C-alpha positions as a printed NumPy array, in Angstrom:
array([[114.992,  83.56 , 120.536],
       [116.106,  83.718, 116.842],
       [114.482,  86.365, 114.604],
       [112.4  ,  85.287, 111.675],
       [114.301,  85.095, 108.375],
       [111.334,  86.215, 106.285],
       [110.362,  89.734, 107.197],
       [108.606,  92.477, 105.309],
       [110.993,  94.723, 103.255],
       [110.852,  97.953, 101.444],
       [112.067,  96.383,  98.183],
       [109.688,  97.074,  95.2  ],
       [107.687,  94.145,  94.058],
       [108.024,  95.082,  90.427],
       [111.812,  95.662,  90.769],
       [112.05 ,  92.15 ,  92.233],
       [110.075,  90.69 ,  89.291],
       [112.432,  92.515,  86.866],
       [115.541,  91.234,  88.607],
       [114.515,  87.85 ,  89.799],
       [112.047,  86.357,  87.337],
       [113.88 ,  84.953,  84.338],
       [110.999,  85.   ,  81.67 ],
       [108.479,  87.515,  80.461],
       [105.709,  84.848,  80.736],
       [106.4  ,  84.177,  84.395],
       [106.593,  88.036,  85.106],
       [103.122,  88.506,  83.416],
       [101.705,  85.455,  85.309],
       [103.18 ,  86.964,  88.461],
       [101.291,  90.227,  87.759],
       [ 98.003,  88.222,  87.357],
       [ 98.686,  86.676,  90.848],
       [ 99.433,  90.079,  92.322],
       [ 96.188,  91.586,  90.962],
       [ 94.181,  88.719,  92.09 ],
       [ 95.586,  88.455,  95.595],
       [ 95.425,  92.258,  96.016],
       [ 91.723,  92.266,  94.849],
       [ 90.754,  89.35 ,  97.115],
       [ 92.662,  90.528, 100.161],
       [ 92.313,  94.262,  99.937],
       [ 96.034,  94.588, 100.647],
       [ 98.823,  95.83 ,  98.3  ],
       [101.752,  93.516,  97.427],
       [104.824,  93.807,  99.665],
       [108.096,  91.953,  99.541],
       [108.826,  89.464, 102.32 ],
       [112.375,  88.438, 102.543],
       [114.258,  88.181,  99.227],
       [111.654,  86.334,  97.092],
       [108.155,  86.139,  98.657],
       [105.329,  88.529,  97.522],
       [102.902,  88.8  , 100.503],
       [ 99.501,  90.512, 101.112],
       [ 98.486,  91.729, 104.48 ],
       [100.122,  90.685, 107.702],
       [ 99.288,  88.88 , 110.959],
       [101.051,  88.45 , 114.232],
       [101.337,  84.938, 115.585],
       [102.355,  83.572, 118.974],
       [102.958,  79.76 , 119.221],
       [102.515,  77.782, 122.412],
       [106.364,  77.546, 122.484],
       [106.529,  81.287, 122.921],
       [107.925,  81.95 , 119.402],
       [106.247,  84.775, 117.796],
       [106.478,  86.938, 114.63 ],
       [104.727,  88.524, 111.706],
       [103.94 ,  86.826, 108.408],
       [101.812,  87.659, 105.296],
       [ 98.309,  86.474, 105.306],
       [ 98.604,  85.062, 101.82 ],
       [101.737,  85.103,  99.619],
       [103.429,  83.634,  96.64 ],
       [106.901,  83.278,  95.109],
       [107.665,  83.014,  91.388],
       [110.242,  80.374,  91.678],
       [112.062,  78.916,  88.687],
       [110.3  ,  75.495,  88.664],
       [106.855,  76.651,  89.751],
       [104.915,  79.292,  91.623],
       [104.947,  78.534,  95.324],
       [101.611,  79.747,  96.785],
       [101.343,  80.095, 100.488],
       [ 97.59 ,  80.061, 100.599],
       [ 96.286,  76.816, 102.068],
       [ 95.372,  76.151, 105.738],
       [ 94.095,  72.594, 105.26 ],
       [ 90.436,  72.842, 106.343],
       [ 87.622,  70.72 , 104.91 ],
       [ 86.274,  73.653, 102.846],
       [ 89.617,  74.156, 101.118],
       [ 90.064,  70.405, 100.601],
       [ 86.872,  70.32 ,  98.717],
       [ 88.046,  73.138,  96.394],
       [ 91.503,  71.562,  95.592],
       [ 90.167,  68.874,  93.201],
       [ 88.595,  71.668,  91.126],
       [ 91.731,  73.939,  91.133],
       [ 93.499,  72.285,  88.135],
       [ 97.029,  71.057,  87.736],
       [ 99.141,  71.546,  90.9  ],
       [101.319,  69.815,  93.484],
       [101.196,  70.248,  97.19 ],
       [103.63 ,  69.932, 100.006],
       [103.39 ,  71.104, 103.663],
       [100.435,  73.402, 103.044],
       [102.072,  75.102,  99.908],
       [100.531,  74.889,  96.551],
       [102.872,  74.607,  93.564],
       [101.653,  75.53 ,  90.095],
       [103.842,  75.488,  87.033],
       [101.667,  77.768,  84.939],
       [ 98.785,  80.011,  85.901],
       [ 96.882,  78.718,  82.818],
       [ 96.922,  75.268,  84.57 ],
       [ 94.589,  76.405,  87.32 ],
       [ 91.072,  77.878,  87.738],
       [ 91.519,  81.399,  89.177],
       [ 87.988,  81.48 ,  90.452],
       [ 88.74 ,  78.449,  92.654],
       [ 91.981,  79.936,  93.648],
       [ 90.121,  83.038,  94.614],
       [ 87.859,  80.911,  96.864],
       [ 90.936,  79.305,  98.433],
       [ 92.398,  82.764,  99.093],
       [ 89.311,  84.082, 100.774],
       [ 89.067,  80.956, 103.037],
       [ 92.706,  81.271, 103.935],
       [ 92.363,  85.003, 104.744],
       [ 89.246,  84.213, 106.938],
       [ 90.842,  81.293, 108.8  ],
       [ 94.039,  83.133, 109.444],
       [ 92.314,  86.176, 110.826],
       [ 90.119,  84.028, 113.029],
       [ 93.039,  82.229, 114.397],
       [ 95.23 ,  85.312, 114.769],
       [ 92.948,  88.354, 115.117],
       [ 94.33 ,  91.737, 114.45 ],
       [ 95.775,  93.237, 117.598],
       [ 94.337,  96.496, 118.735],
       [ 96.268,  99.083, 120.829],
       [ 94.019, 100.14 , 123.666],
       [ 96.355, 102.705, 124.96 ]])
């Protein structure tokens, strides 16, 4: 079975921001998201693949047998918009989205052009919900040996 492309790396998150993010405004907005996601999740920011900043990790196994590790919540400061991997699609989150602000959504990913366009307290609630749902579906594995 093929290995997942997006894996946790040792690259510095802040080195990535300096090298990858093309404007000071986007770097500062990235730092706002890093602080918020760290605070809400209790995890420090880690690089996943070449351009995703993730927080925490979970191990998944699909019915097909495919398995791997992924960040519990994450974002990428892409040129056109921030891609936030924070939505699991349940009713509670769906009621929060209309209050989030200006965003687009595709395949469970929320796209935001500017952090000022959204309500960070609503994003915080979405983050908490995503973390809870992810860990309910994929509980942390314990080593009993």
